KOLKOLVEX-251696 format. One line per 10 residues: number of its first residue (from 0); for each residue y, x, z of N, C-alpha, C. Coordinates in nm, 3 decimals, always signed. Atoms other than C-alpha are relative to their C-alpha. Example, Ala and Ser with C-alpha at 12.3 -4.5 7.8 and 13.67 -1.06 7.14 Angstrom:
2
0	-0.119/+0.089/+0.000/-0.450/+1.230/+0.780/+0.120/+0.090/+0.000; -0.119/-0.082/-0.006/-0.106/+1.367/+0.714/+0.109/-0.077/+0.073;
This chain:
138
0	-0.034/-0.132/+0.047/+20.138/+11.808/+12.835/-0.128/+0.077/-0.034; +0.113/-0.084/+0.040/+19.900/+12.040/+12.651/-0.011/+0.119/+0.093; +0.022/-0.120/-0.078/+19.745/+12.325/+12.846/-0.046/+0.109/-0.096; +0.034/-0.105/+0.096/+19.759/+12.615/+12.603/-0.061/+0.123/+0.067; +0.061/-0.111/-0.072/+19.649/+12.856/+12.874/-0.150/-0.018/+0.008; +0.143/+0.030/-0.004/+19.313/+12.682/+12.890/-0.033/-0.111/-0.099; +0.028/+0.104/+0.099/+19.262/+12.497/+12.562/-0.147/-0.038/+0.001; +0.137/+0.049/+0.014/+18.953/+12.287/+12.513/+0.006/-0.095/-0.118; -0.015/+0.079/+0.123/+18.967/+12.168/+12.151/-0.127/-0.074/-0.034; +0.116/+0.078/+0.045/+18.741/+11.908/+11.999/-0.077/+0.079/-0.104;
10	+0.087/-0.065/+0.101/+18.453/+12.016/+11.777/+0.065/-0.006/-0.139; -0.064/+0.018/+0.129/+18.638/+11.877/+11.474/+0.122/+0.088/-0.017; -0.120/-0.086/+0.007/+18.960/+12.063/+11.556/-0.039/+0.146/-0.022; +0.043/-0.139/+0.012/+18.773/+12.390/+11.589/-0.056/+0.026/-0.139; +0.055/-0.018/+0.136/+18.594/+12.336/+11.256/+0.111/+0.017/-0.104; -0.114/-0.013/+0.092/+18.936/+12.317/+11.090/+0.066/+0.137/+0.004; -0.059/-0.132/-0.016/+19.027/+12.666/+11.209/-0.077/+0.099/-0.087; +0.065/-0.100/+0.085/+18.956/+12.946/+10.962/-0.071/+0.103/+0.088; +0.070/-0.106/-0.070/+18.720/+13.223/+11.060/+0.096/+0.109/+0.046; -0.099/-0.100/-0.037/+19.011/+13.464/+11.058/+0.085/-0.051/+0.117;
20	-0.072/+0.059/-0.113/+19.196/+13.224/+11.290/-0.079/+0.012/+0.129; +0.085/-0.014/-0.119/+18.901/+13.225/+11.531/-0.002/+0.146/+0.046; +0.002/-0.143/-0.034/+18.887/+13.606/+11.515/+0.134/+0.042/+0.062; -0.132/-0.030/-0.054/+19.261/+13.622/+11.581/+0.005/-0.039/+0.148; +0.005/+0.047/-0.138/+19.209/+13.417/+11.899/-0.093/+0.089/+0.082; +0.100/-0.080/-0.072/+18.900/+13.615/+11.997/+0.045/+0.141/+0.027; -0.055/-0.133/-0.021/+19.081/+13.945/+11.956/+0.082/+0.001/+0.128; -0.081/+0.009/-0.121/+19.326/+13.836/+12.224/-0.086/-0.022/+0.124; +0.091/+0.024/-0.112/+19.045/+13.708/+12.449/-0.068/+0.131/+0.041; +0.069/-0.126/-0.030/+18.857/+14.038/+12.422/+0.095/+0.100/+0.062;
30	-0.101/-0.091/-0.056/+19.173/+14.240/+12.486/+0.030/-0.034/+0.145; -0.028/+0.043/-0.138/+19.249/+14.036/+12.799/-0.117/+0.034/+0.092; +0.118/-0.032/-0.082/+18.892/+14.076/+12.928/-0.009/+0.151/+0.026; +0.006/-0.145/-0.016/+18.899/+14.452/+12.868/+0.107/+0.047/+0.098; -0.107/-0.042/-0.093/+19.232/+14.487/+13.046/-0.034/-0.040/+0.143; +0.039/+0.045/-0.133/+19.103/+14.282/+13.341/-0.111/+0.092/+0.053; +0.111/-0.088/-0.038/+18.786/+14.496/+13.348/+0.053/+0.137/+0.044; -0.058/-0.129/-0.035/+18.992/+14.814/+13.349/+0.075/-0.005/+0.133; -0.071/+0.015/-0.128/+19.212/+14.688/+13.633/-0.099/-0.010/+0.116; +0.101/+0.020/-0.105/+18.906/+14.582/+13.834/-0.075/+0.130/+0.032;
40	+0.073/-0.125/-0.022/+18.745/+14.923/+13.789/+0.092/+0.115/+0.038; -0.100/-0.095/-0.050/+19.066/+15.109/+13.876/-0.016/+0.142/-0.046; +0.010/-0.142/+0.023/+19.117/+15.479/+13.870/+0.075/+0.054/-0.119; -0.071/-0.048/+0.118/+19.323/+15.498/+13.553/+0.149/-0.014/+0.018; -0.145/+0.011/+0.001/+19.690/+15.568/+13.517/+0.039/-0.096/-0.112; -0.045/+0.086/+0.109/+19.902/+15.356/+13.284/-0.042/+0.052/-0.136; +0.035/-0.059/+0.129/+19.849/+15.596/+12.996/-0.152/+0.003/-0.018; +0.146/-0.003/+0.006/+19.479/+15.639/+13.078/-0.058/-0.138/-0.024; +0.048/+0.137/+0.018/+19.433/+15.265/+13.100/+0.022/-0.045/-0.144; -0.029/+0.035/+0.138/+19.600/+15.219/+12.763/-0.100/+0.066/-0.094;
50	+0.097/-0.072/+0.086/+19.378/+15.485/+12.602/-0.139/-0.061/+0.012; +0.132/+0.060/-0.021/+19.067/+15.331/+12.757/-0.006/-0.137/-0.069; -0.002/+0.132/+0.065/+19.168/+14.985/+12.633/-0.012/+0.016/-0.152; +0.006/-0.024/+0.144/+19.226/+15.117/+12.280/-0.141/+0.040/-0.041; +0.136/-0.044/+0.029/+18.886/+15.288/+12.289/-0.100/-0.115/+0.004; +0.094/+0.110/-0.016/+18.710/+14.972/+12.404/+0.020/-0.113/-0.099; -0.023/+0.112/+0.091/+18.875/+14.728/+12.164/-0.004/+0.040/-0.147; +0.008/-0.041/+0.139/+18.840/+14.937/+11.848/-0.124/-0.060/-0.068; +0.108/+0.065/+0.075/+18.612/+14.805/+11.575/-0.136/+0.065/+0.027; +0.129/-0.067/-0.025/+18.343/+15.069/+11.635/-0.060/-0.043/+0.133;
60	+0.047/+0.040/-0.131/+18.318/+14.982/+12.002/-0.041/-0.148/+0.003; +0.033/+0.143/+0.005/+18.324/+14.608/+11.937/-0.132/-0.023/-0.074; +0.124/+0.014/+0.076/+18.046/+14.644/+11.678/-0.121/+0.038/+0.086; +0.107/-0.045/-0.091/+17.834/+14.834/+11.931/-0.028/-0.105/+0.106; +0.016/+0.101/-0.104/+17.896/+14.570/+12.195/-0.059/-0.131/-0.056; +0.055/+0.120/+0.063/+17.817/+14.288/+11.953/-0.152/+0.010/-0.010; +0.145/-0.021/+0.012/+17.470/+14.437/+11.898/-0.073/-0.030/+0.130; +0.062/+0.022/-0.132/+17.402/+14.413/+12.272/-0.022/-0.147/+0.030; +0.010/+0.142/-0.036/+17.456/+14.038/+12.285/-0.072/-0.084/-0.105; +0.063/+0.079/+0.105/+17.298/+13.928/+11.956/-0.129/-0.070/+0.045;
70	+0.123/+0.069/-0.041/+16.957/+13.857/+12.114/+0.023/-0.115/+0.098; -0.029/+0.102/-0.100/+17.125/+13.635/+12.374/+0.067/-0.124/-0.057; -0.078/+0.111/+0.058/+17.311/+13.406/+12.133/-0.087/-0.119/-0.033; +0.066/+0.123/+0.041/+17.216/+13.046/+12.079/+0.006/-0.011/-0.152; -0.002/+0.019/+0.146/+17.152/+12.925/+11.724/+0.142/-0.032/-0.047; -0.136/+0.038/+0.038/+17.500/+12.769/+11.712/+0.094/+0.120/+0.009; -0.082/-0.120/-0.015/+17.661/+13.089/+11.841/-0.030/+0.100/-0.112; +0.038/-0.091/+0.110/+17.466/+13.293/+11.583/+0.064/-0.044/-0.131; -0.062/+0.051/+0.123/+17.600/+13.067/+11.308/+0.147/+0.037/-0.005; -0.140/-0.038/-0.006/+17.957/+13.131/+11.423/+0.014/+0.151/-0.021;
80	-0.002/-0.146/+0.016/+17.884/+13.504/+11.446/-0.019/+0.038/-0.146; +0.024/-0.028/+0.143/+17.744/+13.509/+11.090/+0.122/-0.035/-0.084; -0.121/+0.043/+0.071/+18.046/+13.316/+10.967/+0.111/+0.105/+0.015; -0.101/-0.103/-0.024/+18.271/+13.578/+11.128/-0.031/+0.129/-0.075; +0.039/-0.124/+0.069/+18.074/+13.868/+10.982/+0.025/-0.011/-0.150; -0.018/+0.021/+0.143/+18.106/+13.716/+10.635/+0.144/-0.031/-0.039; -0.140/+0.031/+0.030/+18.481/+13.657/+10.662/+0.054/+0.099/-0.104; -0.060/-0.083/+0.104/+18.678/+13.789/+10.369/+0.123/+0.072/+0.055; -0.112/-0.081/-0.048/+18.892/+14.066/+10.514/+0.039/+0.097/-0.111; -0.049/-0.081/+0.112/+19.106/+14.266/+10.277/+0.032/+0.144/+0.037;
90	-0.026/-0.138/-0.042/+19.181/+14.573/+10.486/-0.094/+0.034/+0.114; +0.090/-0.050/-0.104/+18.948/+14.779/+10.702/+0.066/+0.126/+0.057; -0.060/-0.121/-0.058/+19.082/+15.038/+10.949/-0.072/+0.125/-0.051; +0.058/-0.122/+0.055/+19.025/+15.393/+10.822/-0.107/+0.062/+0.088; +0.096/-0.061/-0.092/+18.823/+15.487/+11.132/-0.128/-0.082/+0.016; +0.119/+0.086/-0.012/+18.567/+15.205/+11.092/-0.060/-0.025/-0.137; +0.065/+0.038/+0.125/+18.311/+15.125/+10.827/+0.018/-0.149/-0.024; -0.010/+0.142/+0.030/+18.317/+14.790/+10.653/-0.100/-0.079/+0.084; +0.102/+0.066/-0.082/+17.995/+14.700/+10.839/+0.046/-0.014/+0.145; -0.050/+0.006/-0.138/+18.147/+14.787/+11.177/+0.112/-0.101/+0.012;
100	-0.112/+0.095/-0.005/+18.459/+14.590/+11.096/-0.050/-0.144/-0.010; +0.060/+0.133/+0.010/+18.246/+14.293/+10.995/-0.060/-0.046/+0.131; +0.060/+0.033/-0.130/+18.057/+14.305/+11.325/+0.109/-0.028/+0.103; -0.110/+0.021/-0.094/+18.383/+14.335/+11.520/+0.068/-0.134/-0.026; -0.061/+0.129/+0.035/+18.532/+14.039/+11.333/-0.091/-0.114/+0.043; +0.097/+0.102/-0.041/+18.214/+13.841/+11.401/+0.008/-0.022/+0.151; -0.010/+0.011/-0.146/+18.237/+13.917/+11.774/+0.128/-0.072/+0.038; -0.127/+0.065/-0.032/+18.603/+13.818/+11.783/-0.002/-0.148/-0.037; +0.008/+0.141/+0.040/+18.534/+13.494/+11.592/-0.082/-0.078/+0.102; +0.084/+0.066/-0.101/+18.258/+13.408/+11.841/+0.079/-0.020/+0.129;
110	-0.076/+0.012/-0.125/+18.482/+13.478/+12.141/+0.114/-0.103/-0.016; -0.104/+0.099/+0.025/+18.766/+13.275/+11.985/-0.055/-0.141/+0.000; +0.066/+0.130/+0.007/+18.531/+12.987/+11.914/-0.038/-0.049/+0.139; +0.039/+0.038/-0.137/+18.392/+12.989/+12.269/+0.123/-0.032/+0.086; -0.121/+0.022/-0.078/+18.740/+13.016/+12.418/+0.063/-0.136/-0.031; -0.063/+0.127/+0.039/+18.878/+12.722/+12.221/-0.085/-0.120/+0.039; +0.090/+0.106/-0.048/+18.575/+12.517/+12.328/+0.004/-0.013/+0.152; -0.009/+0.006/-0.146/+18.657/+12.591/+12.692/-0.119/+0.062/+0.072; +0.123/-0.057/-0.057/+18.339/+12.793/+12.751/+0.026/+0.137/+0.064; -0.038/-0.124/-0.067/+18.485/+13.054/+12.987/-0.119/+0.069/+0.065;
120	+0.116/-0.061/-0.067/+18.160/+13.106/+13.182/-0.090/+0.071/-0.101; +0.085/-0.063/+0.100/+17.966/+13.181/+12.864/+0.066/+0.128/-0.051; -0.071/-0.121/+0.042/+18.233/+13.426/+12.750/-0.020/+0.111/+0.104; +0.014/-0.099/-0.106/+18.217/+13.602/+13.085/-0.143/+0.055/+0.006; +0.140/-0.044/-0.001/+17.837/+13.614/+13.076/-0.025/+0.102/-0.111; +0.017/-0.091/+0.112/+17.840/+13.778/+12.733/+0.079/+0.129/+0.019; -0.084/-0.118/-0.023/+18.125/+14.012/+12.825/-0.065/+0.093/+0.102; +0.065/-0.084/-0.102/+17.938/+14.133/+13.135/-0.116/+0.078/-0.062; +0.110/-0.070/+0.068/+17.637/+14.219/+12.918/+0.059/+0.111/-0.089; -0.063/-0.101/+0.085/+17.865/+14.402/+12.674/+0.046/+0.122/+0.079;
130	-0.061/-0.108/-0.078/+18.016/+14.610/+12.953/-0.097/+0.064/+0.099; +0.097/-0.051/-0.098/+17.695/+14.684/+13.150/-0.004/+0.150/+0.009; +0.015/-0.144/-0.005/+17.677/+15.050/+13.057/+0.133/+0.075/-0.004; -0.132/-0.065/+0.001/+18.053/+15.118/+13.050/+0.030/+0.053/+0.139; -0.038/-0.058/-0.129/+18.157/+15.353/+13.326/+0.131/+0.074/-0.008; -0.120/-0.083/+0.015/+18.442/+15.558/+13.186/+0.125/-0.084/-0.012; -0.126/+0.074/+0.000/+18.776/+15.401/+13.277/+0.110/+0.084/-0.066; -0.107/-0.087/+0.053/+18.979/+15.699/+13.158/-0.012/+0.015/-0.147;
């Protein structure tokens, strides 16, 4: 039986996934990490937690967080990040610039790629760096 909760796809299988597909996966990974972070840091009501999650997962915030980890990426990770940044997206949220949306898509593609490779520790390491200065749970 396949374990879809903890996939570990082959290099070839991952190469067949579009950049947008990787970003789609990474979006879910980032959302789950943010929600876990918010629960671990407590202090927020349901509505406050939702607002905090929305604030942390928006394109502007993701772009800012991506900048924090760029110096830490391996050459292979940088290549995936660049591929994500160059993805052809047709719509950009009105509250984000095209550049911010590109950085957010790149971050999500990287997280999706790492997740599908089974690299949970690396994801966590990068996520911890991204969240180092976050204090506001509300």
